[in-house]
Each structure stands twice: as C-alpha cells, then as structure tokens.
C-alpha positions in Angstrom: -78.6 -202.8 101.7 -81.6 -204.7 103.1 -79.7 -205.7 106.2 -78.6 -202.0 106.7 -82.3 -200.9 106.3 -83.6 -203.5 108.8 -80.8 -202.7 111.3 -81.4 -199.0 111.1 -85.2 -199.5 111.4 -84.7 -201.6 114.5 -82.4 -199.0 116.2 -84.9 -196.2 115.3 -88.0 -197.9 116.7 -86.5 -198.7 120.1 -88.6 -199.7 123.1 -87.8 -196.4 124.8 -88.9 -194.4 121.7 -92.2 -196.4 121.6 -92.9 -195.8 125.3 -92.1 -192.0 125.1 -94.3 -191.7 122.0 -97.3 -193.4 123.7 -96.9 -191.6 127.0 -96.7 -188.2 125.3 -99.7 -188.9 123.1 -101.7 -190.1 126.1 -100.9 -187.0 128.0 -101.9 -184.8 125.1 -105.2 -186.7 124.6 -106.1 -186.6 128.3 -105.4 -182.8 128.4 -107.8 -182.3 125.5 -110.4 -184.4 127.2 -110.1 -182.4 130.4 -110.3 -179.2 128.4 -113.5 -180.5 126.7 -115.1 -181.0 130.1 -114.7 -177.4 131.1 -115.3 -175.8 127.6 -118.8 -174.3 127.4 -120.7 -172.7 124.6 -122.4 -173.6 121.3 -121.5 -176.6 119.2 -119.5 -174.4 116.8 -117.6 -172.5 119.5 -116.7 -175.7 121.4 -115.6 -177.4 118.1 -113.4 -174.5 117.1 -111.9 -174.1 120.6 -111.1 -177.8 120.9 -109.7 -177.9 117.4 -107.4 -174.9 118.3 -106.2 -176.8 121.3 -105.6 -179.9 119.2 -103.6 -177.9 116.6 -101.5 -176.5 119.3 -100.8 -180.0 120.9 -99.9 -181.4 117.5 -97.7 -178.6 116.3 -95.8 -178.1 119.7 -95.8 -181.7 121.1 -96.5 -184.7 118.8 -95.2 -183.3 115.5 -93.0 -180.8 117.4 -90.9 -181.5 120.4 -91.5 -185.3 120.3 -90.9 -185.9 116.6 -87.9 -183.6 116.3 -86.4 -185.1 119.4 -86.8 -188.5 117.8 -85.1 -187.2 114.6 -82.3 -185.7 116.7 -81.8 -188.9 118.6 -81.8 -191.3 115.7 -80.9 -189.5 112.4 -77.9 -187.6 113.9 -76.2 -190.9 114.5 -76.8 -192.8 111.3 -73.2 -192.2 110.1 -71.4 -190.4 112.9 -72.1 -193.2 115.4 -70.8 -195.8 112.9 -67.6 -193.7 112.3 -67.0 -193.1 116.1 -67.5 -196.8 116.9 -65.3 -198.0 114.0 -68.1 -200.1 112.4 -68.3 -197.9 109.3 -65.0 -199.4 108.2 -66.6 -202.8 108.3 -69.6 -201.6 106.3 -67.5 -200.1 103.5 -65.5 -203.4 103.1 -68.7 -205.2 102.2 -70.3 -205.3 98.7 -72.4 -202.3 99.4 -71.2 -198.9 98.1 -71.1 -195.9 100.4 -74.2 -194.4 98.6 -76.1 -197.7 99.2 -75.1 -197.6 102.9 -76.4 -194.1 103.3 -79.6 -194.9 101.3 -80.3 -198.0 103.4 -79.8 -196.0 106.6 -81.9 -193.1 105.5 -84.8 -195.2 104.3 -84.7 -197.3 107.5 -84.6 -194.2 109.7 -87.4 -192.5 107.7 -89.7 -195.5 107.9 -89.0 -195.9 111.6 -89.7 -192.2 112.3 -93.0 -192.4 110.3 -94.0 -195.5 112.3 -93.3 -193.6 115.6 -95.2 -190.6 114.4 -98.2 -192.7 113.4 -98.1 -194.5 116.8 -98.3 -191.2 118.7 -101.1 -189.8 116.5 -103.2 -193.0 116.7 -102.7 -193.2 120.4 -103.8 -189.6 120.8 -106.9 -190.0 118.7 -107.8 -193.3 120.5 -108.1 -191.2 123.7 -110.3 -188.7 121.9 -112.6 -191.3 120.3 -113.0 -193.3 123.4 -113.7 -190.3 125.7 -117.2 -189.7 126.9 -116.4 -186.0 127.5 -116.2 -185.2 123.8 -119.4 -185.3 121.6 -119.1 -188.0 118.9 -119.7 -185.4 116.1 -116.9 -183.2 117.5 -114.6 -186.3 117.9 -115.3 -187.1 114.2 -114.4 -183.6 113.2 -111.2 -183.7 115.2 -110.3 -187.1 113.7 -110.8 -185.8 110.2 -107.6 -183.7 110.6 -105.5 -186.9 111.0 -104.3 -186.9 107.3 -103.2 -183.3 107.7 -101.1 -184.1 110.8 -99.5 -187.1 109.1 -98.5 -185.0 106.1 -97.0 -182.3 108.3 -95.1 -185.0 110.3 -93.6 -186.3 107.1 -92.6 -182.8 106.1 -90.9 -182.3 109.5 -89.1 -185.6 109.1 -87.8 -184.7 105.7 -86.8 -181.1 106.5 -85.2 -181.7 110.0 -84.0 -185.2 109.0 -82.0 -183.8 106.0 -80.2 -181.4 108.4 -79.5 -184.2 110.9 -78.2 -186.4 108.0 -75.8 -183.7 106.8 -74.5 -183.1 110.3 -74.1 -186.9 110.8 -72.0 -187.2 107.6 -69.9 -184.2 108.6 -69.3 -185.0 112.3 -67.4 -188.0 113.6 -69.3 -188.2 116.9 -73.1 -188.4 117.4 -73.1 -185.7 120.1 -71.6 -183.1 117.8 -74.4 -183.8 115.3 -77.1 -184.1 118.0 -76.5 -180.8 119.8 -77.3 -178.4 116.8 -80.6 -180.3 116.2 -81.5 -180.1 119.9 -80.7 -176.4 119.8 -83.0 -176.1 116.8 -85.9 -177.6 118.7 -85.5 -175.2 121.5 -85.2 -172.2 119.1 -88.2 -173.2 117.0 -90.6 -174.3 119.7 -89.6 -172.2 122.7 -87.2 -169.3 122.2 -88.9 -167.7 119.2 -92.5 -168.0 120.6 -91.3 -166.6 124.0 -89.6 -163.7 122.2 -92.9 -163.1 120.3 -95.0 -163.1 123.5 -92.6 -160.8 125.3 -92.6 -158.5 122.2 -96.5 -158.4 122.2 -96.7 -157.2 125.8 -93.7 -154.9 125.8 -94.3 -153.4 122.3 -90.8 -154.3 121.4 -89.7 -155.3 117.8 -90.6 -158.7 116.4 -88.3 -161.1 114.6 -88.1 -160.4 110.8 -90.3 -163.0 109.0 -87.5 -164.2 106.7 -85.5 -165.5 109.7 -88.5 -166.5 111.9 -88.1 -170.3 111.6 -91.0 -170.9 113.9 -93.3 -168.9 111.5 -92.0 -170.9 108.6 -92.9 -174.2 110.3 -96.3 -172.7 111.2 -96.9 -171.8 107.5 -95.9 -175.4 106.5 -98.3 -176.7 109.1 -101.1 -174.5 107.7 -100.3 -175.6 104.2 -100.6 -179.3 105.1 -104.0 -178.6 106.7 -105.3 -176.7 103.7 -104.1 -179.3 101.2 -106.9 -181.5 102.5 -109.5 -178.7 102.3 -109.5 -178.1 106.0 -109.0 -174.8 107.8 -107.4 -173.7 111.1 -109.7 -171.6 113.4 -108.1 -168.3 114.4 -106.6 -168.6 117.9 -104.5 -166.1 119.8 -102.6 -168.9 121.5 -101.8 -170.5 118.1 -100.8 -167.1 116.9 -98.2 -166.7 119.7 -96.7 -170.2 119.0 -96.8 -170.2 115.2 -97.2 -166.6 114.1 -99.8 -167.6 111.5 -102.3 -165.3 113.1 -101.5 -161.7 114.2 -103.3 -158.8 115.8 -104.0 -156.0 113.3 -106.1 -152.9 113.4 -109.4 -153.1 111.6 -110.5 -150.7 108.8 -113.0 -148.2 110.2 -114.7 -148.0 106.8 -115.4 -151.7 107.0 -116.3 -152.0 110.7 -118.3 -148.7 110.6 -116.6 -147.7 113.9 -115.1 -144.3 114.7 -111.9 -145.8 115.8 -109.8 -148.8 114.7 -110.1 -152.0 116.7 -107.5 -154.8 117.1 -108.7 -158.0 115.5 -107.0 -161.4 114.9 -106.2 -162.0 111.2 -104.1 -164.3 109.1 -100.4 -163.4 108.8 -99.8 -163.3 105.0 -96.4 -161.7 105.2 -94.9 -164.8 103.5 -96.4 -167.2 101.0 -97.2 -170.7 102.4 -96.4 -172.5 99.1 -93.2 -170.5 98.6 -91.9 -171.4 102.1 -92.8 -175.1 101.7 -91.1 -175.2 98.3 -87.9 -173.5 99.5 -87.6 -175.9 102.5 -88.2 -179.0 100.3 -85.5 -177.8 97.8 -83.1 -177.0 100.7 -83.7 -180.5 102.1 -83.0 -182.1 98.7 -79.8 -180.1 98.4 -78.6 -181.1 101.9 -79.3 -184.8 101.1 -77.3 -184.5 97.9 -74.5 -182.9 99.8 -74.6 -185.7 102.3 -74.1 -188.2 99.5 -71.1 -186.2 98.2 -69.5 -186.0 101.7 -70.0 -189.7 102.4 -68.2 -190.7 99.2 -65.1 -188.7 100.2 -65.3 -189.3 104.0 -62.0 -190.6 105.5 -62.6 -193.5 107.8 
C-alpha cells in the first residue's frame, strides 16, 4: 500500500499543478495589493474591506475554482484511469486487497491535494506580507485567518473528493467521472451566483435554500471561520457569491424611522452546523459506498 500511496501522491502533486497553484495565488495576492493601494478610509474600514476581498478570493479562487479543479483532475481518475488503462488488473493480482488499493490511493490523493492547497495559500500570504502597500497590522490581521482557510480547504477536499472518488469507482473512464465534477464547479461558483445576482436586479425568485449548493458551501466557509473565533465582515459582494448575507428590511421600531430601510444582514435560513454535519455524513456514506463498489468491480 505504501507504493500505491507514493505513486498517487506523485501523480497528484504534478509540476503543472504546482505551477497553476502558484500562479493563481500570485494573481490573487497582487489583486489584493492593488486594491489596498486604492482603498481609502479609517483603519477599521480599510481592514474590513480588504478582509472582504480576501474572503472572496479564497472562497471563489484558491479554495474554490482552483482547489475543486485539482480534485476533479486527480481524484476522478484514481480508479477509473487504472481500469481504462488496464493497470487495475495488475494491482489486484498483487498482495494488496482492493480496499487497501483504494485506501492507498485516497490517502495519497488527499495528502497531495492538501499540499497543493497549502502551497497556494502560503504563496498568496507571502505576497500580502511582503507588500509595502498593506499596513503591517492589517497584514497580520489578514494572515490570522490562514487556519480558517486551511480548515475550509480540507472540508472542500473531503466533500468534493468523496463525490469524485465514488464516480471514479463507478465509471470506467476518467472523463466520465471528471465531467460531473467540472459541472459542479461551474454550478457552485458561477451559475448559482449569477442566478442570484440577476434575481436581485430583476426581482425574480431566488433558488430555494435547501438546493442552493453555493449557499451550503458559503455556510461551511463561515463555520470554518467562526470555529477559530473569527468573523466575516458583511459584504454585498460576498453576499452575492455565497448568500451568507442578504438584503432585508429593517424594523422601524428599532431604527426609529418612519419607513423600513434595506440593510445587509446574516442569512440564517439554514443552520451552519447542520449543513456541515449533513455534508460530512454524506461524504462518509459516499466513501463507504466506494469501498463496496470497488470490491465488486469487474475488471
């Protein structure tokens, strides 16, 4: 199983994956530095605005498009590629059982994805810390959120990786397992937020919370931040792309105004802990199902 682990780790942490992770992180870091240069106001307002931008970059890019793309590219082929290329037959003839083969591949893939995630986050924060455009105290505040982003990245790897693993065990070709994960990226990070933005301006209906996967991931992101005693500043942009903040009418009795005013508030339609628990349980069930399928898979 050790050889399977090392081989899977090597194929996950490819040179191309390293380059893409570093370049994407550098671009995100440079974008925040440029935004810091044009952001004006008090120390608190600048801190909150830059933190809102950072949360958006992490959720959409580094722990979003980038990380899920890496999962789709690597995890979707851990079994399907072996079956398609005929190498799975060689693996099952060796002393390792099918369960040990899947365990070795899953652990190697998981460690590789975590390393790529850490590389992108450390590259991003290196740009922030080394920048002269960002006050050192603000840079320290931004850096203090690193554990939150690492935890959320691990959650994304477990949740999306379990789906990719199940598809890889079901399908006999990597492409068949890859395409649904790729479609999931587009739906979570682009289609649902665009649907929400259009709905805001056209006053059309919004997606029901129970099937709003983007909102679910937004709640898990917020949960990972609050686990470390941190908070997410309210941001309209972050509200559009995560739905964790919504526009609501204020209570006239509280604001002492003669008419209600629209204010940004936390979206508490669903419970953060409940959503996180459900997704973790579903991930565990999909991994267990993957083990059952691999034991019976005809090669």
